[in-house]
N, CA, C, O and CB atoms as a CASP TS submission, in Angstrom:
PFRMAT TS
TARGET T0000
AUTHOR 0000-0000-0000
METHOD Language model
MODEL 1
PARENT N/A
ATOM      1  N   MET     1       0.849  -1.155  -0.062  1.00  0.00           N
ATOM      2  CA  MET     1      -0.043  -0.018  -0.020  1.00  0.00           C
ATOM      3  C   MET     1       0.840   1.284   0.018  1.00  0.00           C
ATOM      4  O   MET     1       1.718   1.394   0.874  1.00  0.00           O
ATOM      5  CB  MET     1      -1.021  -0.118   1.244  1.00  0.00           C
ATOM      6  N   GLY     2       0.623   2.195  -0.840  1.00  0.00           N
ATOM      7  CA  GLY     2       1.364   3.450  -0.973  1.00  0.00           C
ATOM      8  C   GLY     2       0.997   4.423   0.160  1.00  0.00           C
ATOM      9  O   GLY     2      -0.099   4.385   0.719  1.00  0.00           O
ATOM     10  N   GLU     3       1.903   5.236   0.448  1.00  0.00           N
ATOM     11  CA  GLU     3       1.655   6.223   1.574  1.00  0.00           C
ATOM     12  C   GLU     3       2.449   7.460   1.230  1.00  0.00           C
ATOM     13  O   GLU     3       3.602   7.392   0.803  1.00  0.00           O
ATOM     14  CB  GLU     3       2.095   5.643   3.036  1.00  0.00           C
ATOM     15  N   VAL     4       1.780   8.626   1.433  1.00  0.00           N
ATOM     16  CA  VAL     4       2.312   9.963   1.253  1.00  0.00           C
ATOM     17  C   VAL     4       2.058  10.706   2.533  1.00  0.00           C
ATOM     18  O   VAL     4       0.947  10.677   3.061  1.00  0.00           O
ATOM     19  CB  VAL     4       1.676  10.691   0.029  1.00  0.00           C
ATOM     20  N   ILE     5       3.131  11.413   3.073  1.00  0.00           N
ATOM     21  CA  ILE     5       3.040  12.220   4.242  1.00  0.00           C
ATOM     22  C   ILE     5       3.429  13.664   3.881  1.00  0.00           C
ATOM     23  O   ILE     5       4.505  13.876   3.323  1.00  0.00           O
ATOM     24  CB  ILE     5       3.932  11.652   5.360  1.00  0.00           C
ATOM     25  N   GLU     6       2.604  14.635   4.176  1.00  0.00           N
ATOM     26  CA  GLU     6       2.860  16.037   3.948  1.00  0.00           C
ATOM     27  C   GLU     6       3.162  16.695   5.304  1.00  0.00           C
ATOM     28  O   GLU     6       2.433  16.518   6.281  1.00  0.00           O
ATOM     29  CB  GLU     6       1.646  16.721   3.235  1.00  0.00           C
ATOM     30  N   TYR     7       4.265  17.460   5.325  1.00  0.00           N
ATOM     31  CA  TYR     7       4.564  18.316   6.487  1.00  0.00           C
ATOM     32  C   TYR     7       4.385  19.757   6.136  1.00  0.00           C
ATOM     33  O   TYR     7       4.977  20.225   5.163  1.00  0.00           O
ATOM     34  CB  TYR     7       5.982  18.083   6.998  1.00  0.00           C
ATOM     35  N   PHE     8       3.586  20.490   6.891  1.00  0.00           N
ATOM     36  CA  PHE     8       3.286  21.852   6.595  1.00  0.00           C
ATOM     37  C   PHE     8       4.115  22.770   7.516  1.00  0.00           C
ATOM     38  O   PHE     8       4.436  22.391   8.642  1.00  0.00           O
ATOM     39  CB  PHE     8       1.777  22.113   6.748  1.00  0.00           C
ATOM     40  N   GLY     9       4.443  23.919   7.054  1.00  0.00           N
ATOM     41  CA  GLY     9       5.197  24.906   7.834  1.00  0.00           C
ATOM     42  C   GLY     9       4.485  25.376   9.106  1.00  0.00           C
ATOM     43  O   GLY     9       5.080  25.825  10.085  1.00  0.00           O
ATOM     44  N   GLU    10       3.128  25.229   9.003  1.00  0.00           N
ATOM     45  CA  GLU    10       2.334  25.564  10.180  1.00  0.00           C
ATOM     46  C   GLU    10       2.364  24.656  11.316  1.00  0.00           C
ATOM     47  O   GLU    10       1.830  24.950  12.386  1.00  0.00           O
ATOM     48  CB  GLU    10       1.022  25.700   9.820  1.00  0.00           C
ATOM     49  N   GLY    11       3.003  23.507  11.101  1.00  0.00           N
ATOM     50  CA  GLY    11       3.150  22.543  12.132  1.00  0.00           C
ATOM     51  C   GLY    11       2.228  21.335  12.154  1.00  0.00           C
ATOM     52  O   GLY    11       2.203  20.598  13.140  1.00  0.00           O
ATOM     53  N   PHE    12       1.470  21.119  11.086  1.00  0.00           N
ATOM     54  CA  PHE    12       0.572  19.924  11.080  1.00  0.00           C
ATOM     55  C   PHE    12       0.945  18.994  10.000  1.00  0.00           C
ATOM     56  O   PHE    12       1.649  19.351   9.055  1.00  0.00           O
ATOM     57  CB  PHE    12      -0.890  20.314  10.914  1.00  0.00           C
ATOM     58  N   VAL    13       0.470  17.784  10.139  1.00  0.00           N
ATOM     59  CA  VAL    13       0.788  16.717   9.251  1.00  0.00           C
ATOM     60  C   VAL    13      -0.447  16.121   8.649  1.00  0.00           C
ATOM     61  O   VAL    13      -1.447  15.939   9.344  1.00  0.00           O
ATOM     62  CB  VAL    13       1.570  15.683   9.951  1.00  0.00           C
ATOM     63  N   THR    14      -0.410  15.810   7.368  1.00  0.00           N
ATOM     64  CA  THR    14      -1.453  15.091   6.733  1.00  0.00           C
ATOM     65  C   THR    14      -0.895  13.806   6.158  1.00  0.00           C
ATOM     66  O   THR    14       0.084  13.889   5.417  1.00  0.00           O
ATOM     67  CB  THR    14      -2.114  15.934   5.669  1.00  0.00           C
ATOM     68  N   GLN    15      -1.423  12.639   6.429  1.00  0.00           N
ATOM     69  CA  GLN    15      -0.980  11.448   5.915  1.00  0.00           C
ATOM     70  C   GLN    15      -1.966  10.794   5.001  1.00  0.00           C
ATOM     71  O   GLN    15      -3.106  10.589   5.416  1.00  0.00           O
ATOM     72  CB  GLN    15      -0.633  10.594   6.971  1.00  0.00           C
ATOM     73  N   TYR    16      -1.604  10.439   3.751  1.00  0.00           N
ATOM     74  CA  TYR    16      -2.430   9.797   2.775  1.00  0.00           C
ATOM     75  C   TYR    16      -2.042   8.364   2.534  1.00  0.00           C
ATOM     76  O   TYR    16      -0.885   7.978   2.698  1.00  0.00           O
ATOM     77  CB  TYR    16      -2.384  10.544   1.517  1.00  0.00           C
ATOM     78  N   VAL    17      -2.992   7.604   2.156  1.00  0.00           N
ATOM     79  CA  VAL    17      -2.768   6.206   1.779  1.00  0.00           C
ATOM     80  C   VAL    17      -3.459   5.994   0.418  1.00  0.00           C
ATOM     81  O   VAL    17      -4.503   6.575   0.124  1.00  0.00           O
ATOM     82  CB  VAL    17      -3.328   5.196   2.890  1.00  0.00           C
ATOM     83  N   LEU    18      -2.829   5.140  -0.387  1.00  0.00           N
ATOM     84  CA  LEU    18      -3.336   4.855  -1.755  1.00  0.00           C
ATOM     85  C   LEU    18      -4.669   4.111  -1.646  1.00  0.00           C
ATOM     86  O   LEU    18      -4.797   3.131  -0.912  1.00  0.00           O
ATOM     87  CB  LEU    18      -2.292   4.001  -2.589  1.00  0.00           C
ATOM     88  N   ASN    19      -5.653   4.604  -2.397  1.00  0.00           N
ATOM     89  CA  ASN    19      -6.964   3.934  -2.504  1.00  0.00           C
ATOM     90  C   ASN    19      -6.775   3.052  -3.724  1.00  0.00           C
ATOM     91  O   ASN    19      -6.959   3.504  -4.854  1.00  0.00           O
ATOM     92  CB  ASN    19      -8.232   4.973  -2.652  1.00  0.00           C
ATOM     93  N   GLU    20      -6.415   1.818  -3.508  1.00  0.00           N
ATOM     94  CA  GLU    20      -6.088   0.843  -4.613  1.00  0.00           C
ATOM     95  C   GLU    20      -7.302   0.619  -5.535  1.00  0.00           C
ATOM     96  O   GLU    20      -7.122   0.618  -6.753  1.00  0.00           O
ATOM     97  CB  GLU    20      -5.626  -0.547  -4.009  1.00  0.00           C
ATOM     98  N   PRO    21      -8.518   0.432  -5.020  1.00  0.00           N
ATOM     99  CA  PRO    21      -9.672   0.144  -5.927  1.00  0.00           C
ATOM    100  C   PRO    21      -9.971   1.392  -6.873  1.00  0.00           C
ATOM    101  O   PRO    21     -10.437   1.228  -8.001  1.00  0.00           O
ATOM    102  CB  PRO    21     -10.984  -0.216  -5.040  1.00  0.00           C
ATOM    103  N   ALA    22      -9.701   2.546  -6.391  1.00  0.00           N
ATOM    104  CA  ALA    22      -9.971   3.754  -7.244  1.00  0.00           C
ATOM    105  C   ALA    22      -8.834   4.111  -8.217  1.00  0.00           C
ATOM    106  O   ALA    22      -9.006   4.968  -9.084  1.00  0.00           O
ATOM    107  CB  ALA    22     -10.231   4.966  -6.346  1.00  0.00           C
ATOM    108  N   SER    23      -7.619   3.421  -8.064  1.00  0.00           N
ATOM    109  CA  SER    23      -6.478   3.713  -8.834  1.00  0.00           C
ATOM    110  C   SER    23      -6.280   2.653  -9.962  1.00  0.00           C
ATOM    111  O   SER    23      -6.777   1.529  -9.892  1.00  0.00           O
ATOM    112  CB  SER    23      -5.269   3.792  -7.923  1.00  0.00           C
ATOM    113  N   ASP    24      -5.535   3.080 -10.983  1.00  0.00           N
ATOM    114  CA  ASP    24      -5.198   2.152 -12.024  1.00  0.00           C
ATOM    115  C   ASP    24      -3.924   2.621 -12.693  1.00  0.00           C
ATOM    116  O   ASP    24      -3.232   3.465 -12.124  1.00  0.00           O
ATOM    117  CB  ASP    24      -6.342   2.012 -13.034  1.00  0.00           C
ATOM    118  N   ASP    25      -3.577   2.131 -13.854  1.00  0.00           N
ATOM    119  CA  ASP    25      -2.303   2.416 -14.583  1.00  0.00           C
ATOM    120  C   ASP    25      -2.175   3.900 -14.880  1.00  0.00           C
ATOM    121  O   ASP    25      -1.051   4.395 -14.966  1.00  0.00           O
ATOM    122  CB  ASP    25      -2.230   1.609 -15.916  1.00  0.00           C
ATOM    123  N   SER    26      -3.284   4.644 -15.044  1.00  0.00           N
ATOM    124  CA  SER    26      -3.134   6.017 -15.444  1.00  0.00           C
ATOM    125  C   SER    26      -3.635   6.992 -14.370  1.00  0.00           C
ATOM    126  O   SER    26      -3.683   8.198 -14.610  1.00  0.00           O
ATOM    127  CB  SER    26      -3.865   6.248 -16.738  1.00  0.00           C
ATOM    128  N   LYS    27      -4.008   6.480 -13.186  1.00  0.00           N
ATOM    129  CA  LYS    27      -4.554   7.348 -12.109  1.00  0.00           C
ATOM    130  C   LYS    27      -4.149   6.753 -10.771  1.00  0.00           C
ATOM    131  O   LYS    27      -4.300   5.552 -10.543  1.00  0.00           O
ATOM    132  CB  LYS    27      -6.134   7.483 -12.205  1.00  0.00           C
ATOM    133  N   LEU    28      -3.643   7.586  -9.903  1.00  0.00           N
ATOM    134  CA  LEU    28      -3.382   7.191  -8.450  1.00  0.00           C
ATOM    135  C   LEU    28      -4.309   8.146  -7.616  1.00  0.00           C
ATOM    136  O   LEU    28      -4.353   9.361  -7.811  1.00  0.00           O
ATOM    137  CB  LEU    28      -1.732   7.361  -8.006  1.00  0.00           C
ATOM    138  N   VAL    29      -5.033   7.490  -6.683  1.00  0.00           N
ATOM    139  CA  VAL    29      -5.906   8.249  -5.856  1.00  0.00           C
ATOM    140  C   VAL    29      -5.442   7.949  -4.318  1.00  0.00           C
ATOM    141  O   VAL    29      -5.430   6.829  -3.806  1.00  0.00           O
ATOM    142  CB  VAL    29      -7.478   7.835  -6.165  1.00  0.00           C
ATOM    143  N   PHE    30      -5.092   9.073  -3.735  1.00  0.00           N
ATOM    144  CA  PHE    30      -4.663   8.980  -2.291  1.00  0.00           C
ATOM    145  C   PHE    30      -5.695   9.651  -1.417  1.00  0.00           C
ATOM    146  O   PHE    30      -6.185  10.724  -1.768  1.00  0.00           O
ATOM    147  CB  PHE    30      -3.250   9.651  -2.056  1.00  0.00           C
ATOM    148  N   GLU    31      -6.041   9.063  -0.298  1.00  0.00           N
ATOM    149  CA  GLU    31      -6.999   9.659   0.609  1.00  0.00           C
ATOM    150  C   GLU    31      -6.323   9.719   2.079  1.00  0.00           C
ATOM    151  O   GLU    31      -5.470   8.927   2.480  1.00  0.00           O
ATOM    152  CB  GLU    31      -8.388   8.787   0.598  1.00  0.00           C
ATOM    153  N   THR    32      -6.830  10.743   2.765  1.00  0.00           N
ATOM    154  CA  THR    32      -6.262  10.917   4.121  1.00  0.00           C
ATOM    155  C   THR    32      -6.582   9.803   5.042  1.00  0.00           C
ATOM    156  O   THR    32      -7.715   9.326   5.115  1.00  0.00           O
ATOM    157  CB  THR    32      -6.740  12.176   4.730  1.00  0.00           C
ATOM    158  N   GLU    33      -5.529   9.375   5.775  1.00  0.00           N
ATOM    159  CA  GLU    33      -5.630   8.491   6.894  1.00  0.00           C
ATOM    160  C   GLU    33      -5.550   9.187   8.182  1.00  0.00           C
ATOM    161  O   GLU    33      -6.220   8.825   9.149  1.00  0.00           O
ATOM    162  CB  GLU    33      -4.613   7.484   6.833  1.00  0.00           C
ATOM    163  N   VAL    34      -4.700  10.234   8.213  1.00  0.00           N
ATOM    164  CA  VAL    34      -4.570  11.213   9.320  1.00  0.00           C
ATOM    165  C   VAL    34      -4.571  12.584   8.754  1.00  0.00           C
ATOM    166  O   VAL    34      -3.867  12.873   7.787  1.00  0.00           O
ATOM    167  CB  VAL    34      -3.289  10.987  10.151  1.00  0.00           C
ATOM    168  N   ILE    35      -5.366  13.443   9.355  1.00  0.00           N
ATOM    169  CA  ILE    35      -5.392  14.912   8.941  1.00  0.00           C
ATOM    170  C   ILE    35      -5.548  15.704  10.248  1.00  0.00           C
ATOM    171  O   ILE    35      -6.602  15.682  10.883  1.00  0.00           O
ATOM    172  CB  ILE    35      -6.634  15.261   7.877  1.00  0.00           C
ATOM    173  N   GLU    36      -4.505  16.380  10.620  1.00  0.00           N
ATOM    174  CA  GLU    36      -4.473  17.143  11.843  1.00  0.00           C
ATOM    175  C   GLU    36      -5.269  18.431  11.935  1.00  0.00           C
ATOM    176  O   GLU    36      -5.719  18.813  13.016  1.00  0.00           O
ATOM    177  CB  GLU    36      -3.148  17.450  12.109  1.00  0.00           C
ATOM    178  N   ASN    37      -5.441  19.089  10.823  1.00  0.00           N
ATOM    179  CA  ASN    37      -5.982  20.401  10.802  1.00  0.00           C
ATOM    180  C   ASN    37      -7.458  20.560  10.405  1.00  0.00           C
ATOM    181  O   ASN    37      -7.994  21.665  10.315  1.00  0.00           O
ATOM    182  CB  ASN    37      -5.190  21.168   9.926  1.00  0.00           C
ATOM    183  N   LEU    38      -8.089  19.385  10.171  1.00  0.00           N
ATOM    184  CA  LEU    38      -9.535  19.298   9.791  1.00  0.00           C
ATOM    185  C   LEU    38     -10.224  18.217  10.517  1.00  0.00           C
ATOM    186  O   LEU    38     -10.427  17.154   9.931  1.00  0.00           O
ATOM    187  CB  LEU    38      -9.707  19.068   8.307  1.00  0.00           C
ATOM    188  N   VAL    39     -10.615  18.389  11.771  1.00  0.00           N
ATOM    189  CA  VAL    39     -11.275  17.407  12.558  1.00  0.00           C
ATOM    190  C   VAL    39     -12.552  16.882  11.881  1.00  0.00           C
ATOM    191  O   VAL    39     -13.475  17.652  11.614  1.00  0.00           O
ATOM    192  CB  VAL    39     -11.587  17.978  13.899  1.00  0.00           C
ATOM    193  N   GLY    40     -12.599  15.629  11.619  1.00  0.00           N
ATOM    194  CA  GLY    40     -13.779  14.988  10.974  1.00  0.00           C
ATOM    195  C   GLY    40     -13.818  15.164   9.533  1.00  0.00           C
ATOM    196  O   GLY    40     -14.710  14.591   8.908  1.00  0.00           O
ATOM    197  N   GLY    41     -12.903  15.934   8.882  1.00  0.00           N
ATOM    198  CA  GLY    41     -12.874  16.050   7.445  1.00  0.00           C
ATOM    199  C   GLY    41     -11.955  15.117   6.781  1.00  0.00           C
ATOM    200  O   GLY    41     -11.242  14.373   7.455  1.00  0.00           O
ATOM    201  N   LYS    42     -11.931  15.114   5.476  1.00  0.00           N
ATOM    202  CA  LYS    42     -11.109  14.243   4.711  1.00  0.00           C
ATOM    203  C   LYS    42     -10.530  14.999   3.474  1.00  0.00           C
ATOM    204  O   LYS    42     -11.114  15.964   2.982  1.00  0.00           O
ATOM    205  CB  LYS    42     -11.920  13.006   4.289  1.00  0.00           C
ATOM    206  N   ALA    43      -9.390  14.526   3.015  1.00  0.00           N
ATOM    207  CA  ALA    43      -8.847  15.109   1.748  1.00  0.00           C
ATOM    208  C   ALA    43      -8.497  13.941   0.787  1.00  0.00           C
ATOM    209  O   ALA    43      -8.180  12.824   1.195  1.00  0.00           O
ATOM    210  CB  ALA    43      -7.538  16.026   2.036  1.00  0.00           C
ATOM    211  N   ARG    44      -8.576  14.274  -0.474  1.00  0.00           N
ATOM    212  CA  ARG    44      -8.236  13.314  -1.527  1.00  0.00           C
ATOM    213  C   ARG    44      -7.293  13.991  -2.552  1.00  0.00           C
ATOM    214  O   ARG    44      -7.538  15.125  -2.962  1.00  0.00           O
ATOM    215  CB  ARG    44      -9.541  12.778  -2.232  1.00  0.00           C
ATOM    216  N   TRP    45      -6.236  13.300  -2.952  1.00  0.00           N
ATOM    217  CA  TRP    45      -5.285  13.837  -3.844  1.00  0.00           C
ATOM    218  C   TRP    45      -5.109  12.831  -5.012  1.00  0.00           C
ATOM    219  O   TRP    45      -4.603  11.724  -4.827  1.00  0.00           O
ATOM    220  CB  TRP    45      -3.952  14.131  -3.107  1.00  0.00           C
ATOM    221  N   THR    46      -5.542  13.252  -6.206  1.00  0.00           N
ATOM    222  CA  THR    46      -5.570  12.347  -7.377  1.00  0.00           C
ATOM    223  C   THR    46      -4.452  12.890  -8.395  1.00  0.00           C
ATOM    224  O   THR    46      -4.286  14.081  -8.660  1.00  0.00           O
ATOM    225  CB  THR    46      -7.100  12.320  -8.073  1.00  0.00           C
ATOM    226  N   ILE    47      -3.771  11.905  -8.880  1.00  0.00           N
ATOM    227  CA  ILE    47      -2.766  12.200  -9.945  1.00  0.00           C
ATOM    228  C   ILE    47      -3.120  11.400 -11.156  1.00  0.00           C
ATOM    229  O   ILE    47      -3.154  10.170 -11.115  1.00  0.00           O
ATOM    230  CB  ILE    47      -1.300  11.871  -9.487  1.00  0.00           C
ATOM    231  N   LYS    48      -3.378  12.071 -12.208  1.00  0.00           N
ATOM    232  CA  LYS    48      -3.805  11.425 -13.518  1.00  0.00           C
ATOM    233  C   LYS    48      -2.798  11.639 -14.577  1.00  0.00           C
ATOM    234  O   LYS    48      -2.306  12.755 -14.747  1.00  0.00           O
ATOM    235  CB  LYS    48      -5.155  11.973 -14.016  1.00  0.00           C
ATOM    236  N   LYS    49      -2.469  10.608 -15.302  1.00  0.00           N
ATOM    237  CA  LYS    49      -1.630  10.687 -16.453  1.00  0.00           C
ATOM    238  C   LYS    49      -2.581  11.099 -17.625  1.00  0.00           C
ATOM    239  O   LYS    49      -3.450  10.312 -18.001  1.00  0.00           O
ATOM    240  CB  LYS    49      -0.862   9.297 -16.718  1.00  0.00           C
ATOM    241  N   THR    50      -2.425  12.301 -18.193  1.00  0.00           N
ATOM    242  CA  THR    50      -3.285  12.775 -19.247  1.00  0.00           C
ATOM    243  C   THR    50      -2.685  12.701 -20.637  1.00  0.00           C
ATOM    244  O   THR    50      -3.398  12.878 -21.625  1.00  0.00           O
ATOM    245  CB  THR    50      -3.670  14.150 -18.966  1.00  0.00           C
ATOM    246  N   GLY    51      -1.466  12.459 -20.728  1.00  0.00           N
ATOM    247  CA  GLY    51      -0.748  12.370 -22.002  1.00  0.00           C
ATOM    248  C   GLY    51       0.590  11.686 -21.783  1.00  0.00           C
ATOM    249  O   GLY    51       0.937  11.336 -20.655  1.00  0.00           O
ATOM    250  N   GLU    52       1.317  11.501 -22.826  1.00  0.00           N
ATOM    251  CA  GLU    52       2.636  10.747 -22.776  1.00  0.00           C
ATOM    252  C   GLU    52       3.538  11.594 -21.880  1.00  0.00           C
ATOM    253  O   GLU    52       4.368  10.995 -21.196  1.00  0.00           O
ATOM    254  CB  GLU    52       3.316  10.524 -24.279  1.00  0.00           C
ATOM    255  N   ASN    53       3.460  12.960 -21.810  1.00  0.00           N
ATOM    256  CA  ASN    53       4.360  13.776 -20.965  1.00  0.00           C
ATOM    257  C   ASN    53       3.569  14.748 -20.132  1.00  0.00           C
ATOM    258  O   ASN    53       4.071  15.823 -19.806  1.00  0.00           O
ATOM    259  CB  ASN    53       5.381  14.539 -21.820  1.00  0.00           C
ATOM    260  N   GLU    54       2.312  14.395 -19.767  1.00  0.00           N
ATOM    261  CA  GLU    54       1.432  15.272 -18.996  1.00  0.00           C
ATOM    262  C   GLU    54       0.772  14.556 -17.833  1.00  0.00           C
ATOM    263  O   GLU    54       0.392  13.389 -17.930  1.00  0.00           O
ATOM    264  CB  GLU    54       0.375  15.857 -19.890  1.00  0.00           C
ATOM    265  N   ILE    55       0.642  15.293 -16.714  1.00  0.00           N
ATOM    266  CA  ILE    55      -0.154  14.845 -15.623  1.00  0.00           C
ATOM    267  C   ILE    55      -1.079  15.951 -15.121  1.00  0.00           C
ATOM    268  O   ILE    55      -0.840  17.136 -15.354  1.00  0.00           O
ATOM    269  CB  ILE    55       0.727  14.348 -14.520  1.00  0.00           C
ATOM    270  N   GLU    56      -2.103  15.551 -14.451  1.00  0.00           N
ATOM    271  CA  GLU    56      -2.995  16.520 -13.774  1.00  0.00           C
ATOM    272  C   GLU    56      -3.163  16.078 -12.331  1.00  0.00           C
ATOM    273  O   GLU    56      -3.380  14.899 -12.054  1.00  0.00           O
ATOM    274  CB  GLU    56      -4.400  16.626 -14.494  1.00  0.00           C
ATOM    275  N   THR    57      -3.068  16.980 -11.464  1.00  0.00           N
ATOM    276  CA  THR    57      -3.361  16.726 -10.011  1.00  0.00           C
ATOM    277  C   THR    57      -4.611  17.429  -9.621  1.00  0.00           C
ATOM    278  O   THR    57      -4.851  18.566 -10.028  1.00  0.00           O
ATOM    279  CB  THR    57      -2.197  17.194  -9.090  1.00  0.00           C
ATOM    280  N   ILE    58      -5.442  16.744  -8.809  1.00  0.00           N
ATOM    281  CA  ILE    58      -6.637  17.260  -8.315  1.00  0.00           C
ATOM    282  C   ILE    58      -6.722  17.120  -6.769  1.00  0.00           C
ATOM    283  O   ILE    58      -6.497  16.041  -6.221  1.00  0.00           O
ATOM    284  CB  ILE    58      -7.775  16.577  -8.993  1.00  0.00           C
ATOM    285  N   PHE    59      -7.028  18.157  -6.137  1.00  0.00           N
ATOM    286  CA  PHE    59      -7.114  18.127  -4.581  1.00  0.00           C
ATOM    287  C   PHE    59      -8.530  18.407  -4.188  1.00  0.00           C
ATOM    288  O   PHE    59      -9.054  19.492  -4.440  1.00  0.00           O
ATOM    289  CB  PHE    59      -6.136  19.224  -3.871  1.00  0.00           C
ATOM    290  N   ASP    60      -9.173  17.406  -3.553  1.00  0.00           N
ATOM    291  CA  ASP    60     -10.524  17.470  -3.056  1.00  0.00           C
ATOM    292  C   ASP    60     -10.551  17.467  -1.616  1.00  0.00           C
ATOM    293  O   ASP    60      -9.682  16.863  -0.986  1.00  0.00           O
ATOM    294  CB  ASP    60     -11.332  16.382  -3.556  1.00  0.00           C
ATOM    295  N   VAL    61     -11.567  18.151  -0.995  1.00  0.00           N
ATOM    296  CA  VAL    61     -11.691  18.197   0.476  1.00  0.00           C
ATOM    297  C   VAL    61     -13.163  17.909   0.813  1.00  0.00           C
ATOM    298  O   VAL    61     -14.090  18.389   0.161  1.00  0.00           O
ATOM    299  CB  VAL    61     -11.221  19.615   1.070  1.00  0.00           C
ATOM    300  N   SER    62     -13.321  17.096   1.873  1.00  0.00           N
ATOM    301  CA  SER    62     -14.727  16.829   2.340  1.00  0.00           C
ATOM    302  C   SER    62     -14.803  17.250   3.801  1.00  0.00           C
ATOM    303  O   SER    62     -14.103  16.730   4.670  1.00  0.00           O
ATOM    304  CB  SER    62     -15.144  15.273   2.173  1.00  0.00           C
ATOM    305  N   PHE    63     -15.694  18.226   4.031  1.00  0.00           N
ATOM    306  CA  PHE    63     -15.880  18.711   5.406  1.00  0.00           C
ATOM    307  C   PHE    63     -16.822  17.736   6.071  1.00  0.00           C
ATOM    308  O   PHE    63     -17.533  16.999   5.389  1.00  0.00           O
ATOM    309  CB  PHE    63     -16.446  20.196   5.455  1.00  0.00           C
ATOM    310  N   PRO    64     -16.842  17.719   7.402  1.00  0.00           N
ATOM    311  CA  PRO    64     -17.696  16.706   8.114  1.00  0.00           C
ATOM    312  C   PRO    64     -19.132  16.675   7.572  1.00  0.00           C
ATOM    313  O   PRO    64     -19.792  17.708   7.464  1.00  0.00           O
ATOM    314  CB  PRO    64     -17.738  17.012   9.644  1.00  0.00           C
ATOM    315  N   GLY    65     -19.593  15.475   7.238  1.00  0.00           N
ATOM    316  CA  GLY    65     -20.973  15.361   6.773  1.00  0.00           C
ATOM    317  C   GLY    65     -21.216  15.864   5.329  1.00  0.00           C
ATOM    318  O   GLY    65     -22.363  15.922   4.886  1.00  0.00           O
ATOM    319  N   ARG    66     -20.247  16.191   4.668  1.00  0.00           N
ATOM    320  CA  ARG    66     -20.388  16.685   3.275  1.00  0.00           C
ATOM    321  C   ARG    66     -19.656  15.867   2.281  1.00  0.00           C
ATOM    322  O   ARG    66     -18.761  15.105   2.645  1.00  0.00           O
ATOM    323  CB  ARG    66     -19.912  18.084   3.165  1.00  0.00           C
ATOM    324  N   ASP    67     -20.019  16.000   0.970  1.00  0.00           N
ATOM    325  CA  ASP    67     -19.373  15.297  -0.092  1.00  0.00           C
ATOM    326  C   ASP    67     -18.058  16.029  -0.395  1.00  0.00           C
ATOM    327  O   ASP    67     -17.870  17.155   0.065  1.00  0.00           O
ATOM    328  CB  ASP    67     -20.295  15.200  -1.346  1.00  0.00           C
ATOM    329  N   PHE    68     -17.159  15.422  -1.148  1.00  0.00           N
ATOM    330  CA  PHE    68     -15.907  16.002  -1.631  1.00  0.00           C
ATOM    331  C   PHE    68     -16.170  17.076  -2.582  1.00  0.00           C
ATOM    332  O   PHE    68     -17.047  16.979  -3.440  1.00  0.00           O
ATOM    333  CB  PHE    68     -15.033  14.983  -2.264  1.00  0.00           C
ATOM    334  N   VAL    69     -15.377  18.162  -2.432  1.00  0.00           N
ATOM    335  CA  VAL    69     -15.481  19.358  -3.321  1.00  0.00           C
ATOM    336  C   VAL    69     -14.011  19.636  -3.844  1.00  0.00           C
ATOM    337  O   VAL    69     -13.044  19.535  -3.089  1.00  0.00           O
ATOM    338  CB  VAL    69     -16.114  20.681  -2.502  1.00  0.00           C
ATOM    339  N   CYS    70     -13.906  19.964  -5.071  1.00  0.00           N
ATOM    340  CA  CYS    70     -12.528  20.260  -5.610  1.00  0.00           C
ATOM    341  C   CYS    70     -11.955  21.572  -5.078  1.00  0.00           C
ATOM    342  O   CYS    70     -12.619  22.601  -5.199  1.00  0.00           O
ATOM    343  CB  CYS    70     -12.558  20.326  -7.158  1.00  0.00           C
ATOM    344  N   PHE    71     -10.856  21.584  -4.545  1.00  0.00           N
ATOM    345  CA  PHE    71     -10.234  22.785  -3.988  1.00  0.00           C
ATOM    346  C   PHE    71      -9.047  23.257  -4.930  1.00  0.00           C
ATOM    347  O   PHE    71      -8.458  24.312  -4.691  1.00  0.00           O
ATOM    348  CB  PHE    71      -9.710  22.485  -2.502  1.00  0.00           C
ATOM    349  N   GLY    72      -8.722  22.477  -5.970  1.00  0.00           N
ATOM    350  CA  GLY    72      -7.721  22.996  -6.944  1.00  0.00           C
ATOM    351  C   GLY    72      -7.271  21.896  -7.770  1.00  0.00           C
ATOM    352  O   GLY    72      -7.370  20.727  -7.397  1.00  0.00           O
ATOM    353  N   THR    73      -6.737  22.271  -8.979  1.00  0.00           N
ATOM    354  CA  THR    73      -6.146  21.362  -9.886  1.00  0.00           C
ATOM    355  C   THR    73      -4.885  21.983 -10.448  1.00  0.00           C
ATOM    356  O   THR    73      -4.756  23.207 -10.449  1.00  0.00           O
ATOM    357  CB  THR    73      -7.118  20.981 -10.979  1.00  0.00           C
ATOM    358  N   ASN    74      -3.946  21.169 -10.930  1.00  0.00           N
ATOM    359  CA  ASN    74      -2.738  21.558 -11.603  1.00  0.00           C
ATOM    360  C   ASN    74      -2.512  20.685 -12.773  1.00  0.00           C
ATOM    361  O   ASN    74      -2.709  19.472 -12.704  1.00  0.00           O
ATOM    362  CB  ASN    74      -1.566  21.515 -10.687  1.00  0.00           C
ATOM    363  N   LYS    75      -2.090  21.295 -13.881  1.00  0.00           N
ATOM    364  CA  LYS    75      -1.657  20.537 -15.074  1.00  0.00           C
ATOM    365  C   LYS    75      -0.204  20.823 -15.289  1.00  0.00           C
ATOM    366  O   LYS    75       0.248  21.968 -15.286  1.00  0.00           O
ATOM    367  CB  LYS    75      -2.489  20.907 -16.350  1.00  0.00           C
ATOM    368  N   MET    76       0.528  19.722 -15.478  1.00  0.00           N
ATOM    369  CA  MET    76       1.982  19.786 -15.667  1.00  0.00           C
ATOM    370  C   MET    76       2.403  19.013 -16.912  1.00  0.00           C
ATOM    371  O   MET    76       1.849  17.956 -17.212  1.00  0.00           O
ATOM    372  CB  MET    76       2.712  19.230 -14.431  1.00  0.00           C
ATOM    373  N   SER    77       3.349  19.527 -17.607  1.00  0.00           N
ATOM    374  CA  SER    77       3.826  18.798 -18.858  1.00  0.00           C
ATOM    375  C   SER    77       5.306  18.951 -18.884  1.00  0.00           C
ATOM    376  O   SER    77       5.865  19.959 -18.452  1.00  0.00           O
ATOM    377  CB  SER    77       3.175  19.373 -20.225  1.00  0.00           C
ATOM    378  N   LYS    78       5.932  17.930 -19.398  1.00  0.00           N
ATOM    379  CA  LYS    78       7.413  17.797 -19.560  1.00  0.00           C
ATOM    380  C   LYS    78       7.654  18.222 -21.012  1.00  0.00           C
ATOM    381  O   LYS    78       7.071  17.700 -21.962  1.00  0.00           O
ATOM    382  CB  LYS    78       7.972  16.262 -19.252  1.00  0.00           C
ATOM    383  N   GLN    79       8.597  19.254 -21.121  1.00  0.00           N
ATOM    384  CA  GLN    79       8.941  19.765 -22.502  1.00  0.00           C
ATOM    385  C   GLN    79      10.030  18.859 -23.057  1.00  0.00           C
ATOM    386  O   GLN    79      10.490  19.064 -24.181  1.00  0.00           O
ATOM    387  CB  GLN    79       9.440  21.310 -22.482  1.00  0.00           C
TER
END
């Protein structure tokens, strides 16, 4: 199982684990296992391969009792 840990300058940690059923050869989906700054909330970080030299990242947040909402996307390409 994959794991990603983010350390923020503000002093909190967010730990993600790979959601294997939601991931495949062109998409990795990580969901929070530990999130110190959003009690009862969740975050999801998706990395998609959109082309031979391109990826897109999507950051979603779910507040307590709510569905996930997109908080930002990035598209990156290798020249």
